[in-house]
N, C-alpha and C positions, 0 to 999 in steps of 0.2 A: 510571517517569517519570509524574508526575501529569498529569491532563488540562490543568491550568493551564500547567505547564512545557511541554508538548507544543505547545499553542496558542501560547504566547509564542515558542518556538523556531521556529514556523512563520510567525511575523510577525503574529499577532493582537494586538490592543490588550490589554495586560495586565489591564485593568479588566473585560474581557468574555471573556477567553480560556477560563476554566474553564466559564462558562455556555455559551458557543458549542460548545465541544468535547463537553459533555454532550449538547447537542441534536443534534449530529451522531451521537454514538454511539447514542443511543436512537432515532434516526430521525425526530425531530420536524422537523428541517431537514437538507437535504443541502448539503454545502459545494460551492462553486463549483469547477470543475476546476482552476483555478489554485491554490486553497487545497489541494486534494487532492494536487496535484503537490509542493507544499512540505511537506505532512505526510508523504508518501512519502520525500521526500528526508531529512527529519529521522529518520524510522524506518528508513532505509536498506533500503527494500522498493520493488519496482516499483509504480507507480500502479495497474496492472491488479490487483494483489493486493487493494487497497483496495475495488475494485468487484466482486470476484468473490463470487458467492453460493453457490458450491458448495465446501465445505471441502476436498474432495480435490483439486480443480483448483487452489484457492488454495495449497495446499501444494506442488503440482507447480510452479506459477509462481514460488513463493518458492525452491524447490530449484534450479530451472533458473537463476534469477537469480544465485544464489550459486555455481553450478557454475563450473568452470574452462572455458576454451575447448575443450579436448579432449572433455570430457564433453558439453558443448553440442553439438559437431559430431556426436558419436556418437548422441545422443538424436534430432537432426534427421534423421540418416541412418535410424535405426530407425523413426522415425515416417513418414518419406517412403515407406518400403517397406511400411508397414502399411495404406496406402490401397488 
């Protein structure tokens, strides 16, 4: 999906969608949280994934998000006993 298409799908004005998405991607500007929520919804990822600055943790967040209920429960149990 192009930056423009992503921006439009998230509700940005089509005339500025590409530019704004590029500025978000390169860090010139940060999107408002409400825009981040819409981007996450379009991308089908949790919004926390977009804010994570650790690649390994980001992958864990994404994997946990996509996991079924049973796996989530087992991971929570495992992590609860790791403390």
